[in-house]
Short mmCIF file of the C-alpha atoms (twelve columns), coordinates in Angstrom:
data_MODEL
# 
_entry.id   MODEL 
# 
loop_
_atom_site.group_PDB 
_atom_site.id 
_atom_site.type_symbol 
_atom_site.label_atom_id 
_atom_site.label_alt_id 
_atom_site.label_comp_id 
_atom_site.label_asym_id 
_atom_site.label_seq_id 
_atom_site.Cartn_x 
_atom_site.Cartn_y 
_atom_site.Cartn_z 
_atom_site.pdbx_PDB_model_num 
ATOM 1   C CA . MET A 1   39.360  -14.306 74.352 1 
ATOM 2   C CA . LYS A 2   37.376  -11.928 72.141 1 
ATOM 3   C CA . LYS A 3   35.088  -9.664  74.157 1 
ATOM 4   C CA . ARG A 4   31.390  -10.079 73.441 1 
ATOM 5   C CA . LYS A 5   29.643  -7.049  71.913 1 
ATOM 6   C CA . PHE A 6   26.541  -7.170  74.117 1 
ATOM 7   C CA . GLU A 7   25.452  -8.437  77.531 1 
ATOM 8   C CA . GLY A 8   21.662  -8.474  77.231 1 
ATOM 9   C CA . VAL A 9   19.045  -9.712  74.767 1 
ATOM 10  C CA . VAL A 10  15.504  -8.315  74.769 1 
ATOM 11  C CA . LEU A 11  12.905  -10.060 72.636 1 
ATOM 12  C CA . ASP A 12  9.478   -9.162  71.352 1 
ATOM 13  C CA . PHE A 13  6.937   -11.992 71.683 1 
ATOM 14  C CA . ASP A 14  4.485   -12.001 68.754 1 
ATOM 15  C CA . GLY A 15  6.361   -12.815 65.564 1 
ATOM 16  C CA . ILE A 16  9.740   -13.221 67.269 1 
ATOM 17  C CA . LEU A 17  9.271   -15.852 69.960 1 
ATOM 18  C CA . ALA A 18  5.857   -17.112 68.886 1 
ATOM 19  C CA . ASP A 19  4.018   -17.507 65.594 1 
ATOM 20  C CA . THR A 20  0.949   -15.634 66.834 1 
ATOM 21  C CA . GLU A 21  0.440   -12.538 64.693 1 
ATOM 22  C CA . GLY A 22  -2.256  -14.407 62.789 1 
ATOM 23  C CA . LEU A 23  -4.109  -14.910 66.072 1 
ATOM 24  C CA . GLN A 24  -3.961  -11.183 66.743 1 
ATOM 25  C CA . TRP A 25  -5.642  -10.627 63.374 1 
ATOM 26  C CA . LYS A 26  -8.181  -13.387 64.002 1 
ATOM 27  C CA . LYS A 27  -9.300  -11.977 67.368 1 
ATOM 28  C CA . TRP A 28  -10.445 -8.688  65.806 1 
ATOM 29  C CA . ASN A 29  -12.514 -10.472 63.178 1 
ATOM 30  C CA . ILE A 30  -14.166 -12.623 65.836 1 
ATOM 31  C CA . LEU A 31  -14.918 -9.548  67.929 1 
ATOM 32  C CA . LEU A 32  -16.208 -7.357  65.104 1 
ATOM 33  C CA . GLU A 33  -18.177 -9.882  63.040 1 
ATOM 34  C CA . PRO A 34  -19.851 -9.245  60.575 1 
ATOM 35  C CA . ILE A 35  -17.194 -6.593  59.891 1 
ATOM 36  C CA . TYR A 36  -14.267 -8.347  58.243 1 
ATOM 37  C CA . ILE A 37  -10.720 -7.000  58.299 1 
ATOM 38  C CA . ASP A 38  -8.829  -8.655  55.478 1 
ATOM 39  C CA . LYS A 39  -5.195  -9.652  55.861 1 
ATOM 40  C CA . LYS A 40  -3.942  -6.841  53.633 1 
ATOM 41  C CA . GLU A 41  -5.698  -4.206  55.754 1 
ATOM 42  C CA . TYR A 42  -4.462  -5.732  59.001 1 
ATOM 43  C CA . ILE A 43  -0.860  -5.835  57.786 1 
ATOM 44  C CA . ALA A 44  -0.978  -2.274  56.444 1 
ATOM 45  C CA . ASP A 45  -2.801  -0.549  59.292 1 
ATOM 46  C CA . TYR A 46  -2.691  -2.535  62.529 1 
ATOM 47  C CA . CYS A 47  0.157   -5.050  62.680 1 
ATOM 48  C CA . GLY A 48  2.610   -4.152  65.448 1 
ATOM 49  C CA . LYS A 49  0.346   -1.557  67.070 1 
ATOM 50  C CA . SER A 50  -1.095  -1.709  70.586 1 
ATOM 51  C CA . SER A 51  -4.252  -3.781  70.998 1 
ATOM 52  C CA . ALA A 52  -4.968  -1.887  74.225 1 
ATOM 53  C CA . THR A 53  -5.081  1.603   72.752 1 
ATOM 54  C CA . GLU A 54  -4.037  2.204   69.146 1 
ATOM 55  C CA . ILE A 55  -5.931  -0.512  67.268 1 
ATOM 56  C CA . PRO A 56  -9.325  0.083   68.959 1 
ATOM 57  C CA . ALA A 57  -9.030  3.805   68.157 1 
ATOM 58  C CA . LEU A 58  -8.093  3.117   64.538 1 
ATOM 59  C CA . LEU A 59  -10.907 0.600   64.108 1 
ATOM 60  C CA . LYS A 60  -13.500 2.950   65.596 1 
ATOM 61  C CA . LYS A 61  -12.403 5.627   63.145 1 
ATOM 62  C CA . ARG A 62  -12.398 3.242   60.177 1 
ATOM 63  C CA . TYR A 63  -15.701 1.545   61.071 1 
ATOM 64  C CA . PRO A 64  -18.053 4.076   62.717 1 
ATOM 65  C CA . GLN A 65  -20.761 1.410   62.966 1 
ATOM 66  C CA . ILE A 66  -18.853 -0.173  65.873 1 
ATOM 67  C CA . THR A 67  -20.903 0.493   69.013 1 
ATOM 68  C CA . LEU A 68  -18.391 -0.798  71.577 1 
ATOM 69  C CA . SER A 69  -16.189 1.757   73.306 1 
ATOM 70  C CA . GLU A 70  -12.437 1.542   72.778 1 
ATOM 71  C CA . LYS A 71  -12.031 0.187   76.305 1 
ATOM 72  C CA . GLU A 72  -14.705 -2.463  75.733 1 
ATOM 73  C CA . MET A 73  -13.070 -3.475  72.465 1 
ATOM 74  C CA . ALA A 74  -9.690  -3.883  74.122 1 
ATOM 75  C CA . GLU A 75  -11.107 -5.928  77.004 1 
ATOM 76  C CA . LYS A 76  -13.219 -8.226  74.827 1 
ATOM 77  C CA . ALA A 77  -10.393 -8.706  72.328 1 
ATOM 78  C CA . SER A 78  -8.081  -9.682  75.183 1 
ATOM 79  C CA . GLN A 79  -10.497 -12.395 76.330 1 
ATOM 80  C CA . ILE A 80  -10.838 -13.757 72.794 1 
ATOM 81  C CA . LEU A 81  -7.059  -13.782 72.426 1 
ATOM 82  C CA . LYS A 82  -6.658  -15.875 75.580 1 
ATOM 83  C CA . GLU A 83  -8.888  -18.579 74.130 1 
ATOM 84  C CA . LEU A 84  -7.095  -18.518 70.783 1 
ATOM 85  C CA . PHE A 85  -3.686  -18.765 72.445 1 
ATOM 86  C CA . LYS A 86  -4.760  -21.806 74.480 1 
ATOM 87  C CA . LYS A 87  -5.598  -23.703 71.308 1 
ATOM 88  C CA . GLU A 88  -3.378  -22.333 68.563 1 
ATOM 89  C CA . ALA A 89  -0.231  -20.552 69.841 1 
ATOM 90  C CA . ARG A 90  3.069   -22.018 68.623 1 
ATOM 91  C CA . LEU A 91  6.719   -21.083 68.974 1 
ATOM 92  C CA . MET A 92  8.466   -19.584 65.961 1 
ATOM 93  C CA . PRO A 93  10.757  -22.094 64.233 1 
ATOM 94  C CA . GLY A 94  14.129  -22.002 65.955 1 
ATOM 95  C CA . ALA A 95  12.980  -19.837 68.890 1 
ATOM 96  C CA . LEU A 96  13.761  -22.436 71.544 1 
ATOM 97  C CA . GLU A 97  17.170  -23.085 69.998 1 
ATOM 98  C CA . ALA A 98  17.817  -19.332 70.113 1 
ATOM 99  C CA . LEU A 99  16.932  -19.163 73.811 1 
ATOM 100 C CA . GLU A 100 19.289  -22.074 74.470 1 
ATOM 101 C CA . PHE A 101 22.013  -20.270 72.528 1 
ATOM 102 C CA . PHE A 102 21.589  -17.056 74.523 1 
ATOM 103 C CA . LYS A 103 21.609  -18.982 77.794 1 
ATOM 104 C CA . GLN A 104 24.719  -20.947 76.838 1 
ATOM 105 C CA . LYS A 105 26.547  -17.738 75.903 1 
ATOM 106 C CA . GLY A 106 25.629  -16.091 79.204 1 
ATOM 107 C CA . PHE A 107 23.353  -13.333 77.917 1 
ATOM 108 C CA . LYS A 108 20.800  -11.830 80.263 1 
ATOM 109 C CA . MET A 109 17.367  -12.153 78.637 1 
ATOM 110 C CA . ALA A 110 14.104  -10.231 78.844 1 
ATOM 111 C CA . VAL A 111 10.850  -10.174 76.915 1 
ATOM 112 C CA . CYS A 112 9.187   -6.888  75.929 1 
ATOM 113 C CA . SER A 113 5.546   -7.355  74.925 1 
ATOM 114 C CA . ALA A 114 1.841   -7.192  75.884 1 
ATOM 115 C CA . LYS A 115 -0.404  -4.621  77.473 1 
ATOM 116 C CA . ASP A 116 0.012   -5.870  81.050 1 
ATOM 117 C CA . PRO A 117 1.762   -8.571  83.121 1 
ATOM 118 C CA . SER A 118 -1.220  -10.954 83.124 1 
ATOM 119 C CA . GLU A 119 -1.423  -10.947 79.320 1 
ATOM 120 C CA . LEU A 120 2.306   -11.528 78.987 1 
ATOM 121 C CA . GLU A 121 2.125   -14.405 81.470 1 
ATOM 122 C CA . MET A 122 -0.669  -15.935 79.397 1 
ATOM 123 C CA . LYS A 123 1.377   -15.571 76.216 1 
ATOM 124 C CA . LEU A 124 4.495   -17.140 77.693 1 
ATOM 125 C CA . GLN A 125 2.548   -20.008 79.292 1 
ATOM 126 C CA . SER A 126 0.731   -20.747 76.042 1 
ATOM 127 C CA . VAL A 127 3.974   -21.722 74.296 1 
ATOM 128 C CA . GLY A 128 5.746   -23.180 77.324 1 
ATOM 129 C CA . ILE A 129 8.510   -20.628 77.870 1 
ATOM 130 C CA . ALA A 130 7.358   -18.774 80.998 1 
ATOM 131 C CA . GLU A 131 10.232  -20.251 83.016 1 
ATOM 132 C CA . TRP A 132 12.705  -18.551 80.706 1 
ATOM 133 C CA . PHE A 133 11.436  -15.118 81.733 1 
ATOM 134 C CA . PRO A 134 10.728  -14.568 85.450 1 
ATOM 135 C CA . ALA A 135 8.727   -11.470 86.379 1 
ATOM 136 C CA . GLU A 136 11.823  -9.313  86.764 1 
ATOM 137 C CA . ASN A 137 12.778  -10.141 83.172 1 
ATOM 138 C CA . ARG A 138 9.537   -8.910  81.609 1 
ATOM 139 C CA . SER A 139 8.383   -5.507  80.381 1 
ATOM 140 C CA . THR A 140 4.820   -4.566  79.425 1 
ATOM 141 C CA . GLN A 141 2.991   -1.460  78.281 1 
ATOM 142 C CA . SER A 142 1.126   -0.871  81.554 1 
ATOM 143 C CA . GLU A 143 4.337   -1.175  83.561 1 
ATOM 144 C CA . ALA A 144 6.024   1.339   81.248 1 
ATOM 145 C CA . GLY A 145 3.570   4.139   81.969 1 
ATOM 146 C CA . GLY A 146 0.999   2.925   79.453 1 
ATOM 147 C CA . LYS A 147 3.166   3.994   76.535 1 
ATOM 148 C CA . PRO A 148 3.063   1.517   73.603 1 
ATOM 149 C CA . LYS A 149 5.764   0.918   71.028 1 
ATOM 150 C CA . PRO A 150 7.194   2.894   69.174 1 
ATOM 151 C CA . HIS A 151 7.692   4.890   72.391 1 
ATOM 152 C CA . PRO A 152 10.969  3.683   73.976 1 
ATOM 153 C CA . ALA A 153 9.504   3.255   77.486 1 
ATOM 154 C CA . MET A 154 8.981   -0.524  77.293 1 
ATOM 155 C CA . TYR A 155 12.537  -1.148  76.154 1 
ATOM 156 C CA . LEU A 156 13.995  1.236   78.716 1 
ATOM 157 C CA . LEU A 157 12.141  -0.639  81.439 1 
ATOM 158 C CA . ALA A 158 13.415  -4.001  80.152 1 
ATOM 159 C CA . CYS A 159 16.945  -2.659  80.159 1 
ATOM 160 C CA . GLN A 160 16.539  -1.315  83.708 1 
ATOM 161 C CA . ARG A 161 15.259  -4.671  84.932 1 
ATOM 162 C CA . LEU A 162 18.259  -6.449  83.437 1 
ATOM 163 C CA . GLY A 163 20.561  -4.001  85.193 1 
ATOM 164 C CA . LEU A 164 22.188  -3.014  81.905 1 
ATOM 165 C CA . LYS A 165 22.625  0.114   79.809 1 
ATOM 166 C CA . PRO A 166 20.755  0.287   76.476 1 
ATOM 167 C CA . SER A 167 24.091  0.235   74.642 1 
ATOM 168 C CA . GLN A 168 24.786  -3.167  76.224 1 
ATOM 169 C CA . CYS A 169 21.614  -4.712  74.812 1 
ATOM 170 C CA . VAL A 170 20.394  -6.075  71.509 1 
ATOM 171 C CA . ALA A 171 16.680  -6.185  70.675 1 
ATOM 172 C CA . PHE A 172 14.885  -8.550  68.303 1 
ATOM 173 C CA . GLU A 173 11.775  -7.156  66.622 1 
ATOM 174 C CA . ASP A 174 9.510   -8.066  63.700 1 
ATOM 175 C CA . THR A 175 7.638   -4.768  63.242 1 
ATOM 176 C CA . SER A 176 8.658   -1.220  62.396 1 
ATOM 177 C CA . ALA A 177 7.008   0.080   65.586 1 
ATOM 178 C CA . GLY A 178 9.080   -2.336  67.643 1 
ATOM 179 C CA . VAL A 179 12.260  -1.400  65.818 1 
ATOM 180 C CA . GLU A 180 11.568  2.294   66.411 1 
ATOM 181 C CA . SER A 181 10.917  1.638   70.105 1 
ATOM 182 C CA . ALA A 182 14.187  -0.198  70.634 1 
ATOM 183 C CA . VAL A 183 16.295  2.157   68.498 1 
ATOM 184 C CA . ASN A 184 14.863  5.186   70.313 1 
ATOM 185 C CA . ALA A 185 15.804  3.516   73.600 1 
ATOM 186 C CA . GLY A 186 19.414  3.186   72.452 1 
ATOM 187 C CA . PHE A 187 19.525  -0.537  71.686 1 
ATOM 188 C CA . HIS A 188 21.293  -2.343  68.880 1 
ATOM 189 C CA . VAL A 189 18.325  -3.692  66.909 1 
ATOM 190 C CA . ILE A 190 17.970  -6.784  64.769 1 
ATOM 191 C CA . ALA A 191 14.817  -6.876  62.655 1 
ATOM 192 C CA . MET A 192 13.387  -10.241 61.657 1 
ATOM 193 C CA . PRO A 193 10.438  -9.547  59.312 1 
ATOM 194 C CA . ASN A 194 7.833   -12.252 58.748 1 
ATOM 195 C CA . GLU A 195 4.835   -12.644 56.440 1 
ATOM 196 C CA . TRP A 196 2.874   -10.096 58.503 1 
ATOM 197 C CA . SER A 197 5.486   -7.368  58.581 1 
ATOM 198 C CA . VAL A 198 7.740   -7.940  55.559 1 
ATOM 199 C CA . GLY A 199 6.573   -4.767  53.808 1 
ATOM 200 C CA . GLN A 200 7.207   -2.437  56.756 1 
ATOM 201 C CA . ASP A 201 10.049  0.082   57.030 1 
ATOM 202 C CA . PHE A 202 13.032  -1.459  58.838 1 
ATOM 203 C CA . SER A 203 15.568  1.114   57.681 1 
ATOM 204 C CA . ARG A 204 16.503  2.105   61.234 1 
ATOM 205 C CA . ALA A 205 17.402  -1.455  62.261 1 
ATOM 206 C CA . HIS A 206 21.102  -2.185  62.558 1 
ATOM 207 C CA . ARG A 207 20.657  -5.557  60.892 1 
ATOM 208 C CA . ILE A 208 17.796  -7.195  58.985 1 
ATOM 209 C CA . ILE A 209 17.466  -10.968 58.946 1 
ATOM 210 C CA . GLN A 210 15.003  -12.379 56.437 1 
ATOM 211 C CA . GLY A 211 15.473  -16.050 57.292 1 
ATOM 212 C CA . GLY A 212 14.349  -16.074 60.935 1 
ATOM 213 C CA . TRP A 213 16.166  -17.763 63.787 1 
ATOM 214 C CA . LYS A 214 17.834  -20.318 61.537 1 
ATOM 215 C CA . GLU A 215 19.661  -17.563 59.665 1 
ATOM 216 C CA . PHE A 216 20.570  -15.736 62.868 1 
ATOM 217 C CA . LEU A 217 21.982  -18.830 64.562 1 
ATOM 218 C CA . SER A 218 24.116  -19.584 61.532 1 
ATOM 219 C CA . ASP A 219 25.894  -16.227 61.998 1 
ATOM 220 C CA . PRO A 220 24.941  -14.502 65.283 1 
ATOM 221 C CA . GLN A 221 27.401  -11.563 65.167 1 
ATOM 222 C CA . ILE A 222 26.566  -10.469 68.719 1 
# 
């Protein structure tokens, strides 16, 4: 029997497991109204960055009329996001089939996303896949020393929790920051760009899949 290349799969949430990047954009416009961040600006400057630290700092610099502190922005945006997720979060096409595939093949699985465990729990519950990822199979920014992607800390923690070496794991990411994080951690990285991230630099990914989970499942190569 041919030996499998990898033993673990680590997945980003927004844009990989769930079609929620548009909700991330929407929350900032709700919070900052009447300031409006158009889609082009969001994609170019904020998509894939940390909502807990990076985006509030960038927005404060771009829009000096914002009176909220960065911490207040992050906290209020998180509350808005929870309400949006309850009503509008959906799985990415083929995501559930992919999870079934990984389970059937015996891969260990983890999810690497969100600023803290409570936010990640909310995300997973909103699309009905929390049972796929128990607490020991989750990695968040706060648990990884507060370091957001592209720092490798979140992926190194996910790997540690799976009990595997980085070289034994493949990561799935939809943003350049996520790709950088996983590559810097020593993972094999598959990039799956979507409408929010298609123009980003994925040159460091080991494989780029333009057709989402359907294309991956037709030829997994892992």
